[in-house]
Structure formats: C-alpha cells, structure tokens
SEKETI-696675 format. One record per residue (C-alpha): residue in three letters; x, y, z; residue number from 1. Coordinates in Angstrom, 2 decimals, m for minus. Layout:
N
('ALA' (X Y Z) NUM)
...
This chain:
153
('MET' (m312.67 64.11 4.59) 1)
('SER' (m313.32 60.50 3.66) 2)
('TRP' (m313.23 57.59 6.13) 3)
('ASN' (m312.55 53.91 5.30) 4)
('GLU' (m313.71 51.69 8.15) 5)
('LYS' (m312.08 48.53 6.74) 6)
('THR' (m308.56 49.98 6.66) 7)
('SER' (m308.96 52.58 9.45) 8)
('HIS' (m307.67 55.21 7.05) 9)
('VAL' (m308.99 58.73 6.69) 10)
('ALA' (m308.28 60.93 3.66) 11)
('VAL' (m308.25 64.68 4.27) 12)
('SER' (m307.54 67.81 2.31) 13)
('GLY' (m308.61 71.41 2.03) 14)
('LYS' (m306.54 74.51 1.40) 15)
('SER' (m303.66 72.37 0.17) 16)
('GLN' (m302.33 70.79 m3.00) 17)
('PHE' (m302.29 67.39 m1.30) 18)
('ILE' (m304.74 64.73 m0.26) 19)
('ARG' (m303.29 63.17 2.88) 20)
('ILE' (m304.15 59.65 3.99) 21)
('TRP' (m303.79 58.92 7.70) 22)
('ASP' (m303.90 55.65 9.61) 23)
('ILE' (m306.12 56.29 12.62) 24)
('LYS' (m304.87 53.32 14.66) 25)
('SER' (m301.19 54.28 14.47) 26)
('GLU' (m301.89 58.03 14.22) 27)
('MET' (m299.40 58.20 11.34) 28)
('ARG' (m299.58 59.69 7.88) 29)
('VAL' (m299.63 56.87 5.33) 30)
('GLN' (m299.44 58.75 2.06) 31)
('ASP' (m299.64 62.10 0.30) 32)
('MET' (m301.25 62.41 m3.11) 33)
('TRP' (m300.38 65.54 m5.07) 34)
('THR' (m303.52 67.03 m6.64) 35)
('ARG' (m301.65 69.04 m9.29) 36)
('CYS' (m304.34 71.67 m8.83) 37)
('TYR' (m303.77 75.13 m7.35) 38)
('SER' (m307.37 75.31 m6.18) 39)
('ASP' (m308.62 74.19 m2.73) 40)
('VAL' (m310.17 70.75 m2.31) 41)
('THR' (m313.80 71.37 m1.31) 42)
('SER' (m315.17 67.82 m1.36) 43)
('LEU' (m313.58 64.38 m1.05) 44)
('ALA' (m314.97 60.87 m1.41) 45)
('GLN' (m313.45 57.42 m1.42) 46)
('LEU' (m314.52 55.37 m4.43) 47)
('HIS' (m315.54 51.77 m3.93) 48)
('ASP' (m314.68 49.05 m6.42) 49)
('PHE' (m317.15 46.31 m5.64) 50)
('THR' (m315.21 43.81 m7.74) 51)
('ALA' (m312.06 44.14 m5.63) 52)
('ASP' (m311.16 42.04 m2.63) 53)
('ALA' (m313.20 43.44 0.27) 54)
('THR' (m310.29 43.22 2.70) 55)
('ASP' (m308.06 45.50 0.62) 56)
('GLY' (m310.26 48.57 0.83) 57)
('SER' (m310.42 51.13 m1.91) 58)
('THR' (m307.46 52.88 m3.44) 59)
('LYS' (m309.29 55.52 m5.49) 60)
('TYR' (m310.58 58.90 m4.38) 61)
('ALA' (m312.72 61.56 m6.04) 62)
('ALA' (m312.03 65.19 m5.23) 63)
('GLY' (m313.99 68.32 m6.03) 64)
('PHE' (m312.22 71.67 m6.16) 65)
('ARG' (m313.05 75.34 m5.63) 66)
('ASP' (m312.47 76.03 m9.35) 67)
('GLY' (m315.17 73.47 m10.35) 68)
('THR' (m312.80 70.65 m11.29) 69)
('VAL' (m313.60 67.03 m10.43) 70)
('SER' (m310.61 64.66 m10.35) 71)
('ILE' (m310.05 60.97 m9.66) 72)
('PHE' (m306.89 59.82 m7.86) 73)
('ASP' (m305.43 56.33 m7.45) 74)
('SER' (m303.25 55.92 m4.36) 75)
('ARG' (m301.46 52.89 m5.85) 76)
('LEU' (m299.72 55.11 m8.40) 77)
('ALA' (m296.61 57.24 m7.92) 78)
('TYR' (m296.85 60.44 m5.89) 79)
('ASN' (m296.60 62.75 m8.90) 80)
('ASP' (m298.73 60.64 m11.25) 81)
('ASN' (m301.76 59.55 m9.23) 82)
('SER' (m304.36 61.76 m10.96) 83)
('VAL' (m306.07 59.39 m13.40) 84)
('MET' (m309.03 61.52 m14.60) 85)
('SER' (m310.06 65.15 m14.43) 86)
('TRP' (m313.02 67.19 m15.67) 87)
('SER' (m313.66 70.95 m15.50) 88)
('GLU' (m317.38 71.32 m16.14) 89)
('HIS' (m318.76 72.94 m12.99) 90)
('SER' (m318.84 76.75 m13.06) 91)
('GLY' (m318.88 77.07 m9.25) 92)
('TYR' (m317.01 75.28 m6.48) 93)
('VAL' (m317.81 71.60 m5.99) 94)
('CYS' (m319.78 71.48 m2.74) 95)
('TRP' (m320.29 67.72 m2.69) 96)
('ILE' (m319.18 64.54 m4.45) 97)
('HIS' (m320.54 61.04 m3.88) 98)
('GLN' (m320.60 57.49 m5.22) 99)
('GLN' (m323.75 55.49 m4.56) 100)
('LYS' (m323.24 52.06 m3.03) 101)
('GLY' (m323.58 49.36 m5.68) 102)
('HIS' (m322.80 51.78 m8.53) 103)
('CYS' (m319.03 51.43 m8.90) 104)
('HIS' (m318.85 53.35 m12.19) 105)
('GLN' (m321.18 56.23 m11.27) 106)
('LEU' (m320.36 59.45 m9.46) 107)
('VAL' (m322.52 62.46 m8.57) 108)
('SER' (m321.22 65.98 m7.92) 109)
('GLY' (m322.94 69.25 m7.14) 110)
('SER' (m321.61 72.79 m7.37) 111)
('SER' (m322.36 76.16 m5.83) 112)
('SER' (m323.65 77.35 m9.20) 113)
('GLY' (m326.64 74.99 m8.80) 114)
('ASP' (m325.79 72.20 m11.24) 115)
('VAL' (m325.66 68.50 m10.38) 116)
('ARG' (m323.53 66.39 m12.70) 117)
('PHE' (m323.57 62.64 m13.16) 118)
('TRP' (m320.36 60.92 m14.21) 119)
('ASP' (m319.62 57.47 m15.59) 120)
('LEU' (m316.01 56.62 m14.74) 121)
('ARG' (m315.78 54.43 m17.84) 122)
('PHE' (m316.60 57.45 m20.04) 123)
('GLN' (m313.73 59.84 m19.50) 124)
('LYS' (m314.56 62.74 m21.83) 125)
('ARG' (m317.36 64.55 m19.94) 126)
('SER' (m320.31 64.17 m17.58) 127)
('VAL' (m323.10 61.95 m18.88) 128)
('ALA' (m325.98 64.05 m17.50) 129)
('VAL' (m326.60 67.46 m15.95) 130)
('TRP' (m329.49 68.57 m13.76) 131)
('THR' (m330.00 72.17 m12.71) 132)
('ALA' (m331.10 72.07 m9.08) 133)
('HIS' (m330.89 75.84 m8.49) 134)
('HIS' (m331.30 78.20 m11.43) 135)
('ASN' (m329.72 81.18 m9.67) 136)
('GLY' (m326.89 79.32 m7.96) 137)
('GLY' (m326.73 79.29 m4.21) 138)
('MET' (m326.44 75.55 m3.67) 139)
('THR' (m324.35 74.89 m0.55) 140)
('ASP' (m324.85 71.15 m0.05) 141)
('LEU' (m326.13 68.03 m1.74) 142)
('ALA' (m327.07 64.60 m0.38) 143)
('VAL' (m327.70 61.43 m2.36) 144)
('HIS' (m329.39 58.32 m0.97) 145)
('ASP' (m327.00 55.36 m1.07) 146)
('HIS' (m329.48 52.92 m2.58) 147)
('ALA' (m332.43 54.83 m4.06) 148)
('GLY' (m332.31 57.38 m6.87) 149)
('ILE' (m333.12 60.27 m4.52) 150)
('LEU' (m331.12 63.44 m3.94) 151)
('ALA' (m331.68 66.62 m1.95) 152)
('THR' (m330.07 70.03 m2.14) 153)
C-alpha cells in the first residue's frame, strides 16, 4: 500500500496482477495498472519526482514481487503499457521498496534472501550496488531513513 496525501489517493495490490489506485475522498477506484507479472506484489511505493509540479502528485510507482522482480509503473500511460522498467535480480521475494526523500533517481529494495539492492532509475540495465544484510537469508523487513544514509533490517 502506498498513500499520497496531496491527491488523497492510495495504491494497493497483493495477490493480484493489478495495482489499484483509489480516491479516498470519493471512495472510488481511480485506475487499475496491469503488472504483467504472475507473481504477487509484496511491496509498493510511490515515487516522487521533485522536479514536477507539487500540486500534481506523483504518477510513478515501484513494486516488488514475490519472484524477486522490481518494476516501475507510470499511471499516465495506457492500462496495458504502464510498466516502464523491470529488473529481476533478487533471489527471494521483495520484502520492502523505498525511495528516499530528495533522491528522485534512487531506489532501495530488500529481499527475503538477505540482499539489499540500490537502483538508479536513470540506469536501466541493473542495480548499481548490492549489500548483503543477512548471509543466510531470513530478512523479513527493511527500513531506510528518509534523509540520512541509514538503514535497518
């Protein structure tokens, strides 16, 4: 689940091939985004573009999947073509995905296999760094400080 306070929209997913965006004020579904992945969504984050007009809110979402895939979706694009990037580098399910405030091109994801991957959204081929937080797997959660370079598993 990912909440946008500016637009009053919440994005949700789970055991589904869709990311659904709901308007909380009207209690209506605004949009469905097809993930094109047959694996469950295990983590969801709204991406912030700090160069965009602050009143518009964000239109991009990052999703982590049970099969270890990390994908970026743009809600402005057509229903069947809104996946703009995808990587399959995690060997376990993605337990957490996050974008630090002030770092519009950087994304952090952690998986149940114990690896933490750092992504640069401008570099679309693969993760730019990997850190092994748990050598024998078993990571169930990850938290990253919004402003400092600190993370906890």
